[in-house]
C-alpha positions in Angstrom: 16.9 -2.3 3.1 13.4 -2.4 1.4 14.7 -0.2 -1.4 16.8 -3.1 -3.0 14.7 -5.9 -1.6 13.4 -7.9 -4.7 12.1 -10.8 -2.7 9.5 -9.3 -0.3 6.0 -10.8 -1.0 4.3 -10.3 2.4 4.4 -6.9 4.2 2.6 -6.8 7.6 2.7 -3.4 9.2 -0.8 -3.5 10.9 -1.4 -2.1 14.4 1.4 0.4 14.3 1.4 4.2 14.4 3.1 4.6 11.0 1.4 7.8 9.9 1.7 9.6 6.6 5.4 10.2 6.9 6.3 6.6 7.6 4.0 5.3 4.7 5.7 7.9 2.4 9.0 6.3 3.4 7.8 2.7 2.8 6.1 3.6 -0.4 9.3 5.1 -1.8 11.2 2.1 -0.7 8.9 -0.3 -2.4 8.7 1.5 -5.8 10.9 -1.2 -7.4 9.1 -4.1 -5.7 7.1 -5.9 -8.4 6.3 -9.1 -6.5 4.5 -8.0 -3.3 1.5 -10.2 -2.9 0.1 -9.2 0.5 0.1 -5.9 2.2 -1.4 -5.5 5.6 -1.6 -1.9 6.8 -4.7 -1.9 9.0 -4.9 0.1 12.2 -1.9 2.3 11.3 -3.4 5.7 11.6 -2.8 6.6 8.0 -4.9 9.0 6.0 -5.5 10.4 2.5 -1.9 11.4 1.9 -0.8 7.7 2.7 -3.3 6.4 0.4 -2.0 8.5 -2.4 1.5 7.4 -1.7 0.4 3.7 -1.8 -1.5 4.1 -5.0 1.7 5.0 -6.9 3.1 1.5 -5.8 -0.1 -0.3 -6.9 0.0 1.2 -10.3 3.2 -0.9 -11.1 2.6 -4.0 -8.9 0.5 -6.6 -10.7 1.0 -9.5 -8.2 -0.8 -7.8 -5.1 -3.6 -10.1 -4.0 -4.5 -8.9 -0.5 -4.6 -5.3 0.5 -5.7 -4.5 4.1 -6.2 -0.8 4.9 -9.0 -1.3 7.4 -9.5 1.1 10.4 -7.5 4.0 9.0 -8.4 7.7 8.2 -8.6 7.5 4.4 -10.9 9.9 3.1 -12.7 9.9 -0.5 -9.7 11.3 -2.3 -7.4 8.6 -1.0 -9.9 5.8 -1.8 -10.3 7.1 -5.3 -6.5 7.2 -6.0 -6.2 3.5 -4.7 -9.2 2.4 -6.9 -7.7 4.2 -9.9 -4.4 2.4 -9.3 -6.1 -1.0 -8.7 -7.9 -0.5 -12.2 -4.4 -0.8 -13.7 -3.8 -4.2 -12.3 -5.6 -7.5 -11.5 -6.3 -7.7 -7.8 -8.0 -10.4 -6.0 -8.9 -9.4 -2.4 -9.1 -6.0 -1.0 -10.4 -5.1 2.5 
């Protein structure tokens, strides 16, 4: 469903036990989405692997304005991957 969705602009997955496997599936499904504006993924028990999966999406999405990854277990490597990806686009608000 997400794989072919070209209209999704708001993704709220917060407060769910998605974990790294779930984020990998979501990230793979969103690879083609170029219009996502809000991504709320706080309190999802995701870690560094998830951050790296998400970073790949953020490299090609230039419309993301809000990214909420609060209260997860993302370590330095994951944060660096996201920061590197965000440097490729113009983002307005990151939590």
